[in-house]
N, C-alpha and C positions, 0 to 999 in steps of 0.2 A: 504494500499500499504505500503511495506517495500522497503526502498532503502538503499543500501550500496554503499558508495563511495571509490574508490580505487585509490590511488596516489602514483606515484613514484617521488621520490626527489634525486637530486643530486647537490651539491654545494649550498644548500638553495634555489634552483629552482625546481617548479614542471616541470617534462619533460614529464609526460605522465599521463593520468587520465581517468576514466570509471565510469559508475554507473551501479550496478546490481540493477533490480527492480523485486519485486515479488508481487503477490496477494493472495497467498495460504493461507489457514487456518493452516498452519504447525507451529511448535514451533519457537520461535526466534532463538533459537540455531541451528537447521537444517537449518534455513535461512540464517544464518551468515557462516556457513560452506558452503553451496551452493553458496553463494554470493563470498566468497574467493575463492572457486574454479574456478567460472566463471572469477573473475577478474585474477588469474592466467593465466587462459587460454588465455584470450583477450592479456595480456602483455606477453606471452609465458614463464611463470616462473614455476617452481616447486613450490608444495605447501609448506608454511614454516611450521615451527615446533613452535606449541605455548608454548612457556617458562613461567615458573611461572610470571614473571614480565609482559609479554605480557596479559597473563589471568587477572592478578590483575588491570592492566592500563585498560583494555577493560571493566571490571566490573565496575569500577569507572567512566569512561568518555564516555563509547561507542565509544570509539577510541583508537587504538593503532599503534605502529610502529614495523616493523619486520626488524631487522638489519642482517647483515652479520651472526651473530651467530644463527640466526633461518634457515638459508638455508644451505644445504649441499653443493651445487655448489657456485662457486664465482659467485657475482652478480655485475653488472656494474654500479650500483648506490650505493647511501648512505642508503636508506631504502624504504621500502613498507609501506605506511599508510593506514589504512582502518578505516572509521567512518560511523556509522549509522546516516543517515541524515533525515530519516523519519520512524516512525513506526505508523501502524495504521490498 
């Protein structure tokens, strides 16, 4: 089971969250991208751009934050955070 937790934060408060779950034998990268797509769909957001700092942070901690600079449109929150909470 692969689980990716998506959270929207504003003023140090989590205002929305969801968990993407998948049991396929696909690669971790594909699961992450599908999970991010599903999380963005659930939150009615465009898909953020992976910047060098978000890629680096995700590789180190299996967790990253997407701030305004990762989105083309204006976002009404401080950041979107994704975190792998289960791999197996």
